N, C-alpha and C positions, 0 to 999 in steps of 0.2 A: 221092601224100602222105605218105609218108616222106622223101622227098626239099625238101616245104613245108615241114612240121612242123622240119626240122632247119633249115632258113632260122629258123623262128622261133627256136626255142631260141638262135639262136645270135644273133640279133635284140636278143631279149633279153636275150643273159650281152651283151650288145656295151655299148645302155642299159640300163645294174640301171636308172634312173631312172624309167624310158619305164611309161606303166600308169596307172591312176584307182583308191586305193584304196579300195576297201567298192563298190564302181561300180556292184553294183546297190542299198546299199542306197539308193543317190544316187535309182536311179530309183525303188523305191520310192515312197521321200516326194513328189518329185515327181509318180506317180500317184496318192499320195494330196494334193498340193495343187491337182495343177489339177482332180479331180473333188468339188473342196470350193467349189471356184471355180466351180466350172459348177453346182452345187447351189445359188447367189448366182445364175446368171445367168438370169435375164428371156429378153432375148434368145434361151438357148440356143445361138450360137455363137461360146465360147473353142474346144469341142471339136476344131470345123472349121476353126477359124483356127491350128489348135498341130500335125495332123494332114497327111500327106504326103498331094501332091496332086499329081503332073511339069504338069499346067502352071500350076499356078501359081506351080510353083517355079526355069520356065521364063521365067517372066512375072513375079522379081523378089523373089518369097518364101521366100528363103531357108533362111529361123529353121526350115524344117520339113521338112529336111534331120536336124535334128537334135529338134523336138520333137516329134514322132512319137512317138516312146520314150516323153514323159514322158506319153499321152494316155493311160485309160482304159478296159480295152474292158470293162468291167459298170455297171453303174447299179445299181445292188445294193450298196449299203451290208457285207452279211455275201460277199460270192461273193467283191467286193474286197479285203476282209481276210485272204481262207481262198485269194487266187487272190496277193494281196503276199507274203502267213505263204510257199509253197511256192519263188513262181523266190525271195525273197534266203532262205533256207535254201541252196535250191540253190547257188543264181550266186555267195556266201560261198565254203562250200566249194567248189565250184569252186577262188575265187583262194586259195582257202589252198594246198589241192594245185598248185593250174599253175602260180604267182604272178599276181600283178597286171595286169605285161608282158603273158600268152600270156590270160588269158581278156580281159581289154580288147581284146586282139588280134580274140578268138573274138567278141568280142559289136562290135565294127568293124565289122568282113566277113558279119556277118551283115545289118549294114542297109546295108551296102554293096550288096552281091547283090539287099539287095528292091529298094533306090535303085534302083539301075537295069536293075532287071525290072519298075518302075513306066516309067520312062523312056519302055524298048523298047516296050511297053503303049505310051502313048500316040503316041510315034511310028510307028508301025506299023498302026491304030486313029485316032485324035484321042479315045480315050476319057482321061479322066484320072485314075480311083480318089482315093479316097483312104481309106489305110492307116495304122495304127498295125502295135508295134513282137510283138500277141502270139503273132505261129506265132516268132516270134526269142526269144520267151521257151517259149514250149513247147518249142523243138526243144531245147534245154536237158534239158528230165529224160534222153531219149537220152545226152548225156554224161556225167553224173552216174550211171546204169545201165550203164553203160557200163566206165568209173570202179570203180564200188560198187554189181555187178547185184546182190550178197546184204544192200545193206543192207537194210535193216527202216523202215520211215516206219508213223504212224499215219492213215489217209488219213477224213475228215471224224474226224480228231482220236479216234475209239472205232477201224477197223480196222486190223489188224497188216495189210503188205502190201509185200513187195521191188520192192528200186526195180527191178527184171527185166522183174518184169506190168504194175506201174505204163507202166512203158513198153510196154508191148504192149496197153496201154488205147490208150496218149497214137497210137500210129500209128493202131488201130484209128481212132482223131474223125483223124487228119492224111487219112485215106483219102476221110472219109464226108464232111468238106468240101470233097474234092474230087469228088465225084460228088452231089453235092449242087449246089453248084456252080456243076459243069454244067451236070444238072437245070435253076436259075434262073438260064438265059441266061448267063449269067459268064465266056460263056470265057476265054478265056486269062487271063482274070483268077485264075479255078480254081485253079488253080498254083502257086499262094504256096506251099502248105504247101512242096511239091516244092523249093521254093529255100533257104528252112527249113534244111529237112533237108539240102540239100550243101553249106551251111555243116557241119556236122556231118559227115560220111562226110567234108573236107578236113582235122579233125579229130580226130576217132577212131573213121574210116575201115581200119584198119590191127591200130586195137588187138578191136575187131569183127572181121572177118574171117575174126583168128585165133583169133576164141572160135570161131569159128560152124561152121570145117575140120570134117570129120569126123573120129574120137576114133582112125582111124588114120592119118592121115591127117599131122593134127597129132603123136603118137608119131613118126609118123618125121622129122619135123621139128627134132625135138625131141631125138634122138639124133644127139649131138654128136662126131665121133672128135678124142677132146684129143689127139691125137697128132700128127696133123696137124694142127691148129691151134697146137699152142703151136710146133711146126715152123714152122710162117709164123709167125709172131708174133719166132718166134728171130735169124732172113731178116732180118724187118724193125727189128727192133735190129741188126743188123749192118748195114744202111747207112741207118740212121736215127743223130741223136748222143739219142734217147731214147728208155726205158723202155715207160713207162705210156703212152697219152694217154685226150682222153676225145672219145667217140661224137659228143660233140654241141655242143662250142664250144671241142674242138680243143687242147683245152690241157692241155701235154705234166708231168713232171713233171724234166724239163731243168728247164726256165721257173719254172717253179712248187714245190721243194726240200718246201714245208711242207704240201702240198696235198693228201691224202688221194685213193686211187683205190681200186676195189674190181671187179667182175664179179663181171657180172648172173644168177645165174643158170636169170630164166626162157626168154631173149635164144638165141634159132637160130646158135649159133653162141659165140665165143671175143668176147665185147665188151664192154671197160673205158668204167669212167665218171669223171668227177671226184664226188666228196662232195654237190657243187651237186645232182645229177640222175642216180647210184643211184636213184635213187627218184621219178626224178619220171622218164619219158623211155618213148618207144614202142616200142616189149620187138620187136626182129628178130625177124623169122616166119621164115625164110628162109635 
């Protein structure tokens, strides 16, 4: 997971224009538009034409690979607005924290995993399920709670609750969805929530595991032999032509003399980052 995130960060650095700005706003507006057109659709076929269906995709309806994220999960206008408000709040916060590039990759990975799972089910069983992006959106709660566990939101605009507890409720909902689907005979489709969680683990697994380690183990990892680390760094400096190198993007103070470099106090070890990644990286835990 750590290696995957380093590749994602390096890709975003090499392609700074990659990513969709305000991606979650676009998705939420599209959900509202589809809901409005569905309300005016007397045949009730619009949602079915946009939702993902492996059978229909393999028979030429390739637009479903994208449009399924625009299909609203709720038919009640109040439930729709509340859910989209939370999705926009969390998605836009993740985009500001990660940058448009990484957040776009996060969402695209969620879409890709769900599409692949739907295709695998169809090829294995011959059953084609219609799917929306509900679990992809819900998985963003886990990412937000991992980054900002003590952030407080107003549940139903009334009750203050920390994100880490809201994520626990979200996890219970995921578990309930799996068991309820198994009980209703949904078969392999019952494990779709796990596919969404897999995307979360790819991006935030290191941070999650680092935060849930036993306290004693975290303290042992946090104890750093700085004299040994300094000697190691000095040895590397003697064999290379730079003094500081960013652990994420690989830029050095020799190639970029005007770039500011800092060492992260939250990482286990002696790790240097440039000014663009000192507050935007996965912390080293060992």
